[in-house]
N, C-alpha and C positions, 0 to 999 in steps of 0.2 A: 409339701411345698412344691408348687409347679416350677418347672425349669424357666430360667430367664430367656427372653428372646434376644437373639443376636442379629443385628442388622448388617447385611452384607451389601456393599456398594456394587452396583452393576457397572459395566464398562461404559465409557462416555459415548460410544457409538450406538449402544442400544437404547439410550435415553432419548426421549422425544424432544427435550428442551435444548439439546446441544446445538451449537452454531455450525453453520456450514463453512466451507473453505473460503468462499467469496465474502461472506459476512465477516469472518475473522480478518481477512486481508483488508477489507474496507475499514474496519475498526482500527486496525494497526496503522493504516495510512492516514487516517483522519485524527489520530490521537494528538494531543497538544505537545507531547514530548518529542514526537517525530516530525513536527511541522517544518523546522528549519531544513532537515535533510530532504524531505519531500519537495520543498520549494527549490532547493538548489539543484536537485536532479531535474526538475521541470524546466528551470531556466537554462540549464545546460542543454537539454533536449531541444528547446526552442532555438537556442543559438546555433546548434548543429544543423537544424532543419533550415534556418535562414541562410547559413553559409553554404549549404548544399544546393540551395535553390537559385533561380536566376536573379533573385533580389540581391545577391552578394555583389553583383556588378555595380550597384549604387555606392558601394564602399570604396571602389577603386578611384584613384585620382583621375581627373580628366586628362586625356592625351591631347597634346597640341599638335 
């Protein structure tokens, strides 16, 4: 009787079908379960950018 073959998995780095770091990050950011967190971070970033710019002067009350 011939011996049975045993399949040994190779490491994920040596396989050609593995995803890269940027693709994994993109998939994580665009997944449906992470959408509220990504949106809130984006809105916070936009708010900080507006308050740090010269457009923040429009929020000040007029000086008489």
